[in-house]
N, C-alpha and C positions, 0 to 999 in steps of 0.2 A: 120705659125699657131702653136701656142703653143700646147705641147702635154699636155694632161690631165692626171693626176695623178689617177691611178686605185683606188678606194676606197678600203679600208682594209676590210676584212670579220668582220661581227659583232662579238663579243663576244658570244662564245657558254655558255649555261648553264643558270642558275636562275640569276636574279639580284641579286645584294648584299643586297639590302635591305629585300629580303625573308628570309635570314638566320637569321636576328634578328627576323622578324615575326615569323619565325618557333620557334624558342627559346620561344617567348611571349606565343605562342599557348600551347606549351608542357607545361610551368608552369602554365599556367590557368587550362589547363585539370586536371594537378595534384592537383590544389586546389579544384576543384569541384568535383573530385573523393573523395577528402577527405572530404569534406562537405555532400555528398552522403552516405558516411560511417558512417557518425555520424547522419544521419537522423533519426535512431530509438531510439536516446537518448532523454529522455525527457528535458522539458526546463530547471528544475534547472541543471541538469548534462551539457547541452549544454553551459548556461552561465559560470560554472566553467572552461569547457575546453576552451571556447572562452577568457576568462580573462587570462588563463595561456598561450594560445597560444600568446595574445598580450603583456604578460611579455617577452615572449622568442625570439619571432621575430617580432613583431608589424605587423603582416598581417592585423589583423582587423581595427587597428586603422590607417594606412597608407596606406591600400590598393588603395584609389583613386589618392592620390598625388604620390605614388610611382611608377605608371606605368606611370604618365606624366612626372615625373623628370627623369625616366630611372633608379632609384633606384633598383627598383624590379628585372629589366631584368639584371643589372650588377652585382646585390648580388643574383641572383638566385639560383645559385650552392650551396652557403653556406647556404641559407635558407633552400634548400631542406636536405642538411646534418644536419641542426639542427633539423629539423623536424622528420628524421629518428631516431636521437638520442634519442628526446622527446618520440616518439613512443615506442621505444625499452625499455626506463625508465618506463612505465605504465604498471599495471596490466591489466588483460584480463578477463572478467566474463566467465562463461561456454558457452555464445552463441557467444562468439568471439567479444563482445562490449567492447571497449576499456575504462577501467575505471581508471583514475589517481590515484596515492596513496593517494592525499590528499582529494578525495571525499570518498576513502573507509574509510579512518580516520574520514571523517564528518560523515557518515551514521552509523560507529560504535559509535561514541559519541551521534548521535541523538537517536539509540536504547538504549544506557545506559540512555538517559534522559527520555525516555518514560518509561522504566523499573523503575526508580527511582518515577516518577510521579505515576505509578499504585501501587507501594509500598506504597507511602503516602496515596492515594486514599483508599487503602485496610486498613490503619490502622485507618482513620477517620470513616470508616463504621463500623469497629469492634467495635470501641469505641461506637459509636451509637448504635450496637446491644447489648452491655452490659449495656449501660444506661436505655434501653427499655424492657430488661429484656427479651430478645429474645434467650438467649443462648439455644442452642440445637434445634432450629428451622430451622437452614440454615448452611450451610457450606459456607467458603469464601475461595478462592483462587484469583490468579491473575497471568496475564501475562503482556508484555509490552505493550499491546493494550488494556487491561480491567480489570475489577474487576468482578468476577463471583460469584453470590450468588445461591447456590443449594437449593430448597426448596423439601422435600419429598413430592411424590403424596398422600402417604396416610393420610397426615396431611391436604391436600387441598380436594381430591376428593374420594368419595366412588369408589368402583370396577367397571370399565366399565363405569363410569359417567364423564361427563363434567361441571357438576354444583358445585359450590364451597361450602364446608361445612360452616355451621355457625360460628364452632369454628375457621375457617381459617382466618375469617375477620377481626379480631382484629390485626392479625398479617400482613395482608396486608394493613392495614390503617397504621402503624407503619412504613412499608416498604415503603409505598407511600411518606410518610413524608421525609424518608431519600433520596428517589429518587430524590424529589424536592431539597434537601438541596444539594447532592453532585454530580448529573448528570450534566456535562458540555456538553455532545454530545448526540451521540445516545444511546439508550437503546433498548436491544434486549431480547425480551422473547422467548425461545424454550421449547416446550413439549416434553418428551420422554416416552417411555412404555417399558414394557419387551417384550418377543417375544411369549407370550401365545397367540394363535389366539383369535379373537372375536367371541361369539357365543351368539346369542339371545338378543343382546344388541340394541341400538340405533346406534350405529357406527358398520360398517362392517367390519372395519379393525384396526389396530393399527395406521395406518396414520392418518385417520381420527379422532381416539380418541386424538392423541398428539396434531393434530392442533385444536381441540376444546378445549382443557384444557389449550394451549396458549392464544387462542382468550379469553376465560372467564377471565383469569388473566389480560389481556390487556384491556378489556372492564371495568373490575372494577377499575383498577388503573385509567383510563381515566376519567371515571365518578366520582371519588372520591379524585383527586387531581387535581394540575393545571398543569400537564405535557402537552408537546405540543404534540398531536398525530402524528404530521408529524415525530417527532423525536423517535418516539417507533415502532418497528417493533416486529412482532410475526410470529411464524411458528413452524410447526409439524415435527419432525424428526424420528416418528414412533420408531422401535426396532433397529434402525441401528447403533446407537453410544452408544453401552453398557459401563457401568463403573465398572461393576461386572458380576460375573459368573450367567447366567440364567439358569443353570441346579440346583441352590440351591433356598430355598424361601428367603433368606437373600438377595442372589444376585439381585433376581427379584424385591424386595421391593426397591434395591438402584436404580435399573435402571428406576422405575416409579418415574419420578422427573419433577420438572419445574426449568430451568435455567435462570437466569436473568443477562445479562452481561451490566456492566456501563462502556462505553466508556469516555475516558478522552479527554482534549483539545489537546494533543499531539498525539493523536492514528492517524493513517494513514487509519484509516477504512472510 
């Protein structure tokens, strides 16, 4: 009887295919951690980062085929090195959000474009003010987001009242024409007061008075122009945002005001 050969002990440890599988899982883990880290970036920033990643090491455009062809697995180490270099070359916001340098440059250019647009709008509004003989009735300032027209409360209202004066109506009529002509986006009307407490008047405090004055200007403009009411906002800010010293009569007079902000098409508001 032939002697049977004793079978050899099976190879100890994990099968060979598990090493490749483990490498793949590590790469996928790194990839999804990266996606999670970018989850707070808005859509515009994500598109820019995705495009930059695609140009650098083609993760997004070749993700599906790379795994099937084995390219992602074979080049995994080199791709991770490129990713590390890419991250190290980027800037970071205060909250740790990764912001590529080209995105920072684009935001700076956008802010400059907004400022230039506001300046052009302010020039047109100022020309219209001169043409309508409204010099001295309002102050004009601008930021990158809006052009602001400031009308003194004494011209618009009696003390403690939110009823528009008759002599203020021609000014608001001309202002309404200007807003129809130049307003491309939201218009915001804000009422402001000094810090003198209300007493014996219709309104119990300055918050109510400032809100009532802003609403009066809003109602008049809506009733006498073709402005879209959904694009015009009004609010009262009371005594909390003074532009002058409330300890003097001149300062209090400056603080009693109505501000009208004209936002333009590039505003992020």
